[in-house]
Every structure is written in C-alpha cells, then in structure tokens.
C-alpha positions in Angstrom: 0.2 -0.1 -0.1 1.3 3.8 -0.9 1.0 6.4 1.6 1.2 9.9 0.3 2.3 12.6 2.3 1.5 16.1 1.3 3.8 18.5 2.9 2.9 22.3 3.0 5.4 25.0 2.3 5.6 28.5 2.9 5.8 30.0 -0.9 9.3 31.5 -1.6 9.4 35.5 -1.5 8.9 37.3 -4.6 12.0 38.9 -5.4 11.8 42.9 -5.6 13.1 44.0 -9.5 16.0 46.3 -10.1 12.7 48.6 -11.9 10.7 48.4 -9.0 13.5 49.7 -6.6 14.6 52.5 -9.2 10.4 53.3 -8.9 10.5 53.3 -5.2 14.1 55.9 -5.3 12.0 57.8 -8.0 9.6 58.5 -5.5 11.6 59.0 -2.7 13.8 61.5 -4.6 10.3 63.3 -5.2 10.0 63.6 -1.6 13.7 64.8 -1.1 14.4 61.7 1.2 18.1 61.3 1.1 18.8 58.0 -0.4 21.4 56.8 2.3 18.1 56.6 4.6 16.1 54.6 2.7 16.6 50.8 3.3 14.6 48.3 0.5 14.8 44.6 1.2 15.0 42.6 -1.8 12.1 40.2 -1.0 8.5 41.5 -1.0 6.4 40.4 1.8 2.8 40.5 2.7 1.6 42.7 3.8 4.3 45.0 2.7 5.3 47.6 5.1 6.9 51.4 5.7 8.6 52.3 8.7 11.0 54.3 10.7 13.9 51.8 11.9 15.3 52.6 15.2 18.8 54.1 13.3 16.6 56.5 11.9 16.2 54.8 8.5 13.2 54.3 6.9 12.2 50.7 5.3 10.0 50.2 2.5 9.3 46.6 2.0 7.0 46.1 -1.0 3.7 44.1 -0.6 4.1 40.6 -2.4 0.4 40.2 -3.0 -0.6 43.8 -4.3 0.3 44.9 -8.0 3.3 46.9 -7.7 2.1 50.5 -9.0 -0.9 50.1 -6.6 1.2 49.1 -3.9 3.8 52.2 -4.6 0.5 54.9 -4.9 -0.9 53.5 -1.7 2.7 53.8 0.0 3.4 57.1 -1.1 1.4 58.8 1.8 2.8 56.2 4.4 6.4 57.5 3.1 5.6 61.0 3.5 4.4 60.5 7.2 7.0 58.0 8.4 9.4 60.5 7.0 7.9 63.6 7.9 8.0 65.4 4.9 
C-alpha cells in the first residue's frame, strides 16, 4: 500500500526587481529624501510595510500580494508620514 504525504511549504518570497527599486527611489527623490536613509529589502512580503527603523532609516518593504504600481501609489502617503515630509 502506497502512502502519500502532502507537505505544505511557505511559498518563496517574491523578489523585488531593479525596476521596482528604481521606481521607489524615484518616489523618495520626489519627496527629497536622502537615498542613504532608505532601505529596500530585496524580497517582497505580505503585507508590505513602511516604517522608521531604530537607526532613523526608513525601511520600505514591497507588498507581495498587491500589483506594484497600486502598492507604490498607496505607499506614498505612508512614506511621507514616516519621513515627516
């Protein structure tokens, strides 16, 4: 008798593309934020987040489940709020 075992695994995180990083940096440039103070992880997550880190830098995590341009539009006010701009 054969026994079948189903193993559930967490899906691998989606990679953030160079084009997406460029778009995020264009947005932060528009807000006159110094690129040295922006951290963008190379893996998207669900949900995406924008937060100020203890060292004062702004971490911008792309949302893995929302179309990128929609997410970026929604992230703009949060980036402004976190940065104080």
